[in-house]
Residue, then its C-alpha position, 0 to 999 in steps of 0.5 A: m254310346v248315346k247314354r255314355f255321351m249324355f252322362v259325360l256331358t251332364f257331368a262336365a256341365s255340373i262341375m263347370p261352375v265349381a271350376a270357374h269359381h275361385s278361392v279368395p285367399t288363393t287368388f288375392d293377396i289378403s295380407k296387403e290392403i291397397t287403396i286406390q281412387g279413380v273413376v268407374t268406367k264400367i259395371e257388370w251385374r253377372n254371376p258369380h260376382a258383380r264387378f266394376w272397372m275403374d281408371a286410377r291414377n298411378v304415382d307416375g301420372t299414368v292411369s291404370n284400369w282396375e277390375l274389382e270383384l264384388a258380392p253376387p249381384n243378387a245379394l247386392k240387389r237385395s241389400l243395396g239396389l243396383d244404383f249404388i255405383k254408376a259409370g262416371d262415379q269418382v270412388t275410393a276403393i280398398l282392395w286385395q290385389a290379385k297375387d299374379g300382380s294384375r289389376l284384378a282385385n277383390a273390393l273390400t270397401l268402397n266410398v261413393p260420391d254421396g259419402r256412403v261407405f260400403n264394406f264388402s269384406r268378410d268382417t275380418r281376415d280371420n275368416w280366410k285363415t287356415p284353421a290351426s292343426p289339432k294337437 
């Protein structure tokens, strides 16, 4: 009985990270890019994605808080360092919004106050398209 329990526990723990991750084209509307401007309010350096939140002004003058996903934290640390974005920075982001209409997004491009532009996209949308069926 104990062996069976340990097997089930080990199996469940091994599949949890896979279940927690998501497919970009399943989660985000990759057919439409949105540009928002605002102030970074929070940054999190946790796997599987680093993420930051920003307050962006809407057309009607209200403010919405967006959660933007970035690359994995270790990849960003190796390539950009962890200080390329800070709370309080005024930024412009181009993103793919979540299909459910929430303020969750996948950041494609980020312009930071010192003028640098970071491209987080996968080069082109072609990398997310479904391969054509063989004839």
